[in-house]
C-alpha positions, -999 to 999 in steps of 0.1 A, spaced: -566 -418 -455 -582 -392 -433 -614 -406 -416 -648 -392 -421 -659 -368 -393 -679 -386 -367 -715 -376 -361 -722 -353 -332 -730 -370 -300 -767 -371 -289 -777 -343 -268 -750 -319 -279 -762 -311 -314 -742 -294 -341 -725 -263 -326 -726 -247 -361 -764 -244 -356 -757 -225 -323 -734 -198 -336 -759 -173 -324 -752 -184 -288 -715 -177 -291 -719 -142 -276 -732 -157 -244 -703 -182 -244 -679 -153 -249 -695 -135 -220 -691 -165 -198 -653 -164 -203 -649 -127 -202 -642 -127 -164 -617 -155 -167 -598 -135 -193 -596 -106 -169 -582 -130 -143 -553 -140 -166 -525 -162 -152 -499 -145 -132 -463 -148 -145 -442 -174 -127 -414 -160 -106 -387 -171 -130 -402 -154 -161 -399 -117 -168 -433 -99 -168 -428 -86 -204 -418 -120 -217 -449 -136 -200 -471 -109 -215 -458 -116 -250 -463 -153 -245 -499 -148 -233 -506 -125 -262 -494 -151 -287 -515 -178 -271 -547 -157 -269 -542 -141 -303 -539 -106 -290 -508 -100 -312 -489 -78 -287 -457 -94 -299 -465 -92 -336 -431 -89 -354 -422 -56 -369 -392 -34 -377 -373 -13 -352 -381 24 -351 -366 44 -379 -352 13 -395 -339 17 -431 -350 -14 -450 -324 -11 -477 -297 -8 -451 -311 -38 -433 -309 -59 -465 -273 -48 -470 -265 -57 -434 -282 -90 -439 -259 -99 -468 -229 -89 -447 -240 -114 -420 -244 -141 -447 -208 -134 -458 -196 -138 -422 -212 -173 -418 -186 -201 -420 -187 -218 -455 -196 -252 -440 -227 -237 -424 -240 -221 -456 -229 -245 -484 -266 -253 -494 -274 -216 -495 -244 -210 -518 -254 -238 -541 -290 -226 -542 -279 -191 -552 -256 -206 -579 -285 -224 -594 -307 -193 -593 -293 -160 -580 -328 -148 -571 -341 -180 -555 -343 -165 -520 -350 -129 -528 -383 -127 -508 -374 -154 -484 -349 -130 -470 -377 -106 -463 -397 -133 -446 -369 -142 -423 -362 -106 -415 -399 -100 -406 -402 -132 -386 -371 -122 -365 -381 -86 -359 -355 -75 -384 -326 -89 -364 -303 -93 -393 -278 -116 -374 -306 -141 -364 -323 -139 -398 -291 -146 -417 -283 -177 -395 -319 -190 -399 -318 -186 -437 -286 -205 -439 -300 -232 -416 -332 -233 -437 -312 -243 -468 -291 -268 -449 -322 -285 -436 -339 -283 -470 -308 -300 -485 -308 -327 -459 -346 -334 -463 -350 -332 -500 -315 -343 -512 -291 -327 -537 -314 -335 -567 -346 -319 -553 -337 -293 -526 -337 -264 -551 -369 -276 -569 -402 -259 -563 -420 -271 -532 -450 -284 -553 -467 -317 -556 -450 -324 -590 -417 -308 -579 -398 -316 -547 -428 -335 -533 -432 -359 -563 -421 -389 -543 -440 -382 -511 -476 -388 -523 -480 -418 -499 -472 -397 -468 -492 -368 -482 -523 -389 -488 -526 -397 -451 -539 -363 -443 -518 -363 -411 -510 -326 -415 -537 -303 -430 -540 -265 -435 -575 -253 -425 -593 -233 -452 -597 -202 -430 -576 -184 -404 -586 -181 -367 -602 -150 -354 -568 -134 -348 -558 -139 -385 -533 -168 -378 -530 -197 -401 -542 -230 -385 -523 -263 -390 -544 -293 -380 -527 -326 -371 -548 -358 -366 -523 -382 -350 -545 -412 -358 -538 -406 -395 -501 -413 -391 -493 -449 -403 -456 -452 -411 -460 -490 -414 -476 -486 -448 -444 -476 -465 -433 -440 -459 -405 -429 -436 -402 -401 -412 -384 -378 -436 -412 -381 -461 -437 -369 -435 -414 -340 -425 -412 -330 -462 -450 -331 -462 -450 -308 -432 -427 -284 -449 -450 -284 -479 -481 -276 -458 -462 -248 -440 -451 -233 -473 -487 -234 -485 -497 -215 -455 -469 -190 -461 -485 -181 -495 -512 -162 -476 -495 -129 -466 -515 -129 -433 -493 -158 -422 -463 -135 -425 -479 -109 -404 -498 -130 -378 -480 -163 -377 -494 -198 -373 -509 -221 -346 -509 -258 -343 -542 -277 -335 -535 -313 -325 -561 -340 -322 -547 -372 -305 -580 -387 -292 -583 -416 -316 -546 -423 -320 -530 -456 -309 -500 -455 -286 -477 -465 -315 -490 -435 -335 -475 -411 -310 -443 -406 -329 -421 -387 -306 -392 -385 -331 -414 -371 -358 -429 -345 -336 -394 -335 -323 -383 -330 -359 -414 -310 -367 -411 -287 -337 -374 -282 -345 -383 -271 -380 -409 -246 -367 -386 -232 -341 -353 -230 -360 -357 -235 -397 -389 -220 -412 -396 -182 -415 -429 -183 -397 -440 -172 -362 -451 -203 -342 -477 -187 -319 -491 -216 -299 -500 -253 -300 -534 -265 -288 -538 -302 -279 -575 -310 -281 -592 -341 -265 -561 -361 -254 -568 -398 -249 -555 -421 -221 -522 -427 -238 -514 -390 -238 -506 -390 -201 -479 -415 -208 -462 -395 -236 -470 -360 -224 -438 -356 -202 -416 -368 -230 -435 -347 -255 -430 -315 -235 -394 -322 -225 -383 -324 -262 -395 -288 -268 -375 -256 -261 -388 -237 -230 -402 -208 -251 -423 -234 -271 -434 -253 -239 -448 -220 -226 -471 -219 -257 -486 -254 -254 -522 -256 -241 -540 -289 -234 -578 -288 -237 -597 -317 -221 -631 -323 -206 -666 -324 -222 -670 -314 -259 -689 -282 -250 -664 -273 -223 -635 -277 -248 -653 -257 -275 -660 -229 -250 -623 -229 -239 -611 -228 -275 -632 -197 -280 -609 -179 -255 -579 -186 -278 -595 -171 -310 -607 -205 -321 -645 -203 -324 -666 -232 -336 -669 -220 -372 -631 -220 -376 -622 -255 -363 -628 -290 -379 -658 -312 -373 -634 -338 -358 -632 -317 -326 -667 -304 -327 -664 -275 -351 -681 -266 -383 -653 -271 -409 -657 -303 -429 -623 -313 -440 -619 -329 -475 -582 -334 -479 -585 -351 -513 -604 -321 -526 -578 -298 -512 -550 -317 -529 -569 -315 -562 -572 -278 -557 -535 -276 -551 -528 -293 -583 -550 -269 -601 -533 -239 -584 -498 -252 -591 -507 -257 -628 -525 -224 -632 -506 -195 -648 -535 -172 -657 -535 -147 -628 -510 -126 -609 -496 -128 -573 -488 -102 -547 -451 -104 -539 -441 -104 -502 -419 -74 -508 -450 -53 -516 -465 -63 -482 -434 -54 -463 -428 -22 -483 -464 -11 -476 -461 -19 -439 -429 1 -436 -438 29 -460 -404 24 -478 -394 13 -513 -366 -11 -523 -334 -4 -541 -314 -34 -528 -335 -62 -543 -330 -74 -578 -356 -69 -604 -362 -106 -606 -370 -106 -568 -393 -76 -572 -411 -95 -599 -424 -119 -573 -400 -148 -571 -411 -162 -538 -379 -172 -522 -372 -208 -516 -400 -220 -540 -382 -214 -573 -416 -204 -587 -441 -175 -584 -466 -190 -560 -503 -184 -554 -516 -164 -525 -549 -161 -508 -560 -127 -495 -579 -122 -463 -611 -120 -483 -604 -154 -498 -597 -143 -533 -569 -163 -550 -540 -147 -569 -517 -170 -588 -486 -165 -608 -461 -191 -618 -427 -191 -635 -418 -223 -653 -385 -240 -644 -353 -228 -628 -325 -208 -643 -298 -233 -639 -293 -271 -638 -281 -294 -611 -248 -298 -629 -237 -266 -613 -232 -283 -579 -196 -281 -567 -194 -279 -530 -213 -309 -516 -207 -345 -522 -221 -365 -539 -222 -341 -568 -257 -339 -583 -259 -350 -619 -285 -342 -645 -314 -367 -639 -324 -389 -668 -361 -388 -677 -379 -415 -657 -396 -442 -677 -433 -447 -668 -440 -477 -648 -461 -502 -667 -480 -527 -646 -482 -562 -661 -509 -586 -651 -496 -618 -636 -512 -652 -640 -531 -649 -607 -534 -611 -604 -567 -593 -604 -570 -571 -635 -590 -546 -615 -561 -542 -590 -537 -540 -619 -558 -511 -633 -559 -494 -599 -521 -496 -595 -516 -482 -630 -541 -454 -624 -523 -444 -591 -489 -445 -607 -500 -424 -636 -515 -398 -613 -502 -399 -577 -526 -371 -567 -558 -392 -570 -570 -409 -539 -567 -447 -533 -605 -450 -535 -606 -432 -569 -578 -455 -582 -597 -486 -570 -629 -473 -588 -609 -466 -620 -596 -501 -618 -632 -515 -618 -639 -521 -581 -674 -513 -569 -684 -502 -534 -722 -502 -531 -721 -493 -495 -706 -458 -502 -738 -448 -520 -762 -459 -492 -754 -432 -467 -727 -405 -463 -725 -413 -425 -715 -449 -431 -682 -455 -413 -655 -461 -440 -641 -492 -423 -674 -510 -426 -677 -505 -464 -672 -536 -485 -669 -540 -523 -691 -562 -545 -669 -592 -535 -676 -586 -498 -640 -575 -492 -635 -545 -469 -624 -512 -485 -595 -510 -460 -582 -543 -472 -584 -532 -508 -565 -500 -500 -538 -520 -482 -535 -543 -512 -532 -513 -535 -505 -497 -514 -485 -529 -513 -487 -534 -551 -476 -497 -556 -445 -503 -534 -437 -535 -553 -440 -517 -586 -418 -488 -575 -391 -512 -561 -391 -532 -593 -386 -501 -613 -358 -489 -590 -340 -522 -592 -343 -520 -630 -328 -486 -630 -299 -497 -608 -289 -525 -632 
């Protein structure tokens, strides 16, 4: 689980109480901004300027349509490019459209916008998106909504780690901020790399529900300071960076690595060598004293009030509360959403004739549902459409052929002769509702943790229950019992 934010170091104070001094800090860096880096000899000046604009949040390279572009013609050209892609490179896309002809209606617009309306590149990226989605989620789930109870229903363990989080507000340039705390990555507890990559896809798609992400892109904020060497998962990061660069319809503006620890110097060359050159150019490492790093982040449109407390900012992350909010959003069907096509249409001053009525109704491509969006003012609009328009029995091209899935029987935890009934209750609670935290499941089971009520600043790893057993040990026991229960159910289904 994500750790509590550490208290501010003595002598530094809380930077959130010093927001009034940010103007002087900005002045301190004004001169350095004027003395921007000169482009290396092997990089074209225009390319270098675009990279610097992306890093500093100046948006000089913000995607947009070519001059005098006809959007309806671009959509028609896009479909021609799709037709020209070899069948083996678009089989997942074909299957998804068979299941729901309008499943990628607005996803097409997102890819067009993210590629500056280059129809050839956008078509290839859309086909690749569905191929990777099929590979990650499998034939039974790749077309399901990317929701906690949909395609992510089996990834609650990886999701609960809080390794990847979407900050509640954008940076000063309007870009969505994805925060990654490497110390929260614990594959040894039972999830695999693919599960964490699916979680990453989910978080990115949550960010995409804010239309400002379509226009301004995203940035990555990485915090490796408290990570062990074994938590620097190069293969996982390589997969994540590949998804951002090649598969997802978002503009990856920059990556900021904040407060690297002593292990980082070991893995940094490997970390960088795995990235494409245009991505390497957008990686910035911030090290030094806390105040120096905070002042430096300010240059990149990341002021104190828009970054987490873990790195000295003001935002107090509560991932469990965020997950509970996502469940509420995904179950809510009371309000409407603003389709992406309206945003693009407004930006271009053009209407649509090419898109189907179902797409215009707001079917957010690739989700299979109408999804919630947050406006720049923070107001939430939500609209959902229940179910898909076809069943998995329509699969024909890929092997193995997906079959209609039988309804899963609920897992019932039976108490053994020596088992703790409180732990049995905690396991049952977590299986009944995977979205609750491990701590809440333990409390439901009957465990008591008096130390949690003494002080909110108490380090979580020091808390013990009424039997003087550490909370971390209880959580590990709970995770092990959950894995055992799921394996037992799986073996029963196989027989």
